[in-house]
C-alpha positions in Angstrom: 2.6 -62.1 -13.3 3.0 -58.8 -11.7 6.3 -57.3 -10.6 6.2 -55.3 -7.5 8.8 -52.6 -7.0 9.6 -51.7 -3.4 10.1 -48.0 -3.0 12.9 -46.8 -0.8 12.0 -44.3 1.7 13.6 -40.9 0.8 14.1 -40.2 4.5 16.2 -43.3 4.8 18.4 -42.2 2.0 18.8 -38.8 3.7 19.7 -40.5 7.0 22.3 -42.7 5.3 23.8 -39.6 3.5 24.0 -37.7 6.8 25.6 -40.7 8.5 28.2 -41.0 5.8 28.9 -37.2 5.9 29.2 -37.4 9.7 31.8 -40.2 9.5 33.7 -38.3 6.8 33.7 -35.2 9.0 34.9 -37.3 12.0 37.7 -38.7 10.0 38.8 -35.3 8.8 38.6 -33.9 12.4 40.7 -36.8 13.8 43.3 -36.3 11.1 43.4 -32.6 11.7 43.8 -33.2 15.5 46.6 -35.7 14.8 48.4 -33.1 12.6 47.9 -30.4 15.2 49.3 -32.7 17.9 52.4 -33.4 15.8 52.9 -29.7 15.1 52.4 -28.9 18.8 55.0 -31.5 19.8 57.5 -30.2 17.2 56.9 -26.6 18.5 57.4 -27.8 22.1 60.7 -29.6 21.2 61.9 -26.4 19.4 61.0 -24.3 22.4 62.8 -26.7 24.7 65.9 -26.6 22.4 65.8 -22.8 22.7 65.6 -23.0 26.5 68.2 -25.8 27.0 70.7 -25.0 29.8 74.2 -26.6 29.7 76.5 -25.9 32.7 80.2 -26.4 32.7 82.7 -26.3 35.7 86.1 -24.8 35.1 89.1 -23.3 37.0 91.4 -20.4 36.4 95.1 -20.4 37.4 97.8 -17.8 36.8 101.2 -17.4 38.2 104.2 -15.5 37.0 106.6 -16.9 39.6 107.0 -19.1 42.7 107.0 -16.1 45.1 104.4 -14.1 43.2 102.0 -12.6 45.7 99.5 -12.1 42.9 98.9 -15.7 42.1 95.4 -16.4 40.9 93.3 -19.5 41.3 89.5 -19.7 41.2 86.6 -22.1 40.4 83.7 -21.1 38.2 80.5 -22.3 36.7 79.3 -21.1 33.3 76.1 -21.7 31.3 76.9 -22.6 27.8 73.4 -23.4 26.9 70.5 -21.5 25.3 68.3 -21.2 28.3 68.5 -20.4 32.0 69.8 -23.0 34.4 68.0 -23.2 37.7 70.4 -24.7 40.3 68.6 -27.0 42.8 71.5 -28.2 44.9 75.3 -28.2 45.1 77.7 -30.6 46.8 81.4 -30.4 47.2 83.8 -33.0 48.6 87.5 -33.4 49.0 89.1 -36.8 48.8 85.6 -38.3 48.8 84.7 -36.5 52.0 81.7 -34.2 51.8 82.1 -30.7 53.2 79.2 -28.3 54.0 81.0 -25.0 53.5 84.4 -23.5 52.5 85.4 -23.3 56.2 85.0 -27.0 56.6 86.8 -27.5 53.3 89.8 -25.6 54.4 89.8 -27.4 57.8 89.9 -30.7 55.9 93.1 -29.6 54.2 94.5 -28.5 57.6 95.2 -25.0 56.3 96.4 -22.8 59.2 94.4 -19.8 60.3 97.4 -17.6 59.7 97.1 -18.3 55.9 93.3 -18.1 55.8 93.2 -14.7 57.6 94.6 -13.1 54.4 91.2 -13.9 53.0 89.5 -15.2 49.9 86.3 -14.4 48.0 83.3 -16.7 47.8 79.9 -16.5 46.1 76.9 -18.8 46.6 75.5 -20.6 43.6 72.9 -22.6 45.4 69.3 -21.8 44.3 70.6 -19.4 41.7 69.4 -18.9 38.2 72.3 -18.8 35.7 71.5 -17.1 32.4 72.9 -18.2 29.1 76.6 -17.2 28.7 76.7 -16.1 32.4 79.9 -17.1 34.3 79.9 -17.1 38.1 83.2 -17.5 40.1 82.0 -19.2 43.2 85.3 -19.4 45.0 88.4 -17.2 44.4 91.7 -17.7 46.3 93.6 -15.2 44.2 96.0 -12.9 45.9 96.8 -15.3 48.7 99.9 -16.9 47.4 100.3 -19.6 50.2 96.7 -20.6 50.0 96.8 -20.8 46.2 99.8 -23.1 46.4 98.0 -25.4 48.9 94.7 -25.5 46.9 96.5 -26.0 43.6 98.5 -28.9 45.1 95.4 -30.7 46.2 93.0 -29.6 43.4 92.9 -33.1 41.8 90.9 -34.4 44.8 88.2 -31.7 44.7 84.8 -32.9 43.4 81.9 -30.5 42.7 78.4 -31.7 41.8 75.6 -29.4 40.6 72.0 -30.6 40.0 70.0 -28.1 37.9 66.9 -27.9 35.8 65.4 -26.0 32.9 62.2 -23.9 32.8 60.5 -27.1 31.6 61.5 -29.0 34.7 64.0 -31.2 32.9 66.8 -32.2 35.3 70.6 -32.6 34.8 73.4 -33.4 37.2 77.0 -32.2 36.4 79.9 -33.7 38.3 83.6 -32.8 37.9 86.5 -34.4 39.8 89.8 -32.5 39.6 90.6 -28.9 39.0 94.2 -29.0 37.9 96.1 -29.6 34.7 96.5 -33.3 35.4 93.1 -34.4 36.6 89.7 -33.9 35.0 86.7 -36.2 35.0 83.4 -34.8 34.0 80.1 -36.7 33.9 76.5 -35.7 33.1 73.4 -37.5 34.1 69.6 -36.9 33.8 67.9 -37.7 37.0 64.1 -37.5 37.4 64.5 -34.8 40.0 67.2 -33.2 42.2 67.2 -34.9 45.6 68.0 -32.4 48.4 69.8 -33.8 51.4 71.6 -32.6 54.5 74.9 -32.6 52.7 73.9 -29.7 50.5 76.8 -27.2 50.3 76.0 -24.0 52.2 78.9 -21.9 51.0 
């Protein structure tokens, strides 16, 4: 009885070896790609953290006496974050009534022209880029004692909303109700985008 040994084609062995090496290389490549993707995501999150804007609304009031002609009262916005805040739109209301500018705001409070003619200082913050640690006073009634008294008396009914974004197009909406010592309600939300409408404050 004769035993026959079947020889394996060397080319087949080479082909199998190449196939195994190819699968091993593919596995290594996929693993490296996954690691690089994780590292890229971590780097992106770190970059976002270093470019994170955080706006805050505040007021400043100072008076040394009832008849002090140098009474000071103003509203400001400050960026306490680590990156620039790109303001998309601003809305201001008094007693739940939207106003389009400061002239309309003063009219809503029935402030006489004789008081307003003394003047006040305003600065637009719409479509502005606020740098980290930058503070912008967007309305200043200081030096007008009668006007300061009226505004101060009604400051609890003032609502200011600011929608802004980061350089990575992440959106936030800041809303504060009340700018006196007795009233303060601040809320933050993260909308998908800032919706512009006809009620945008024009300053």
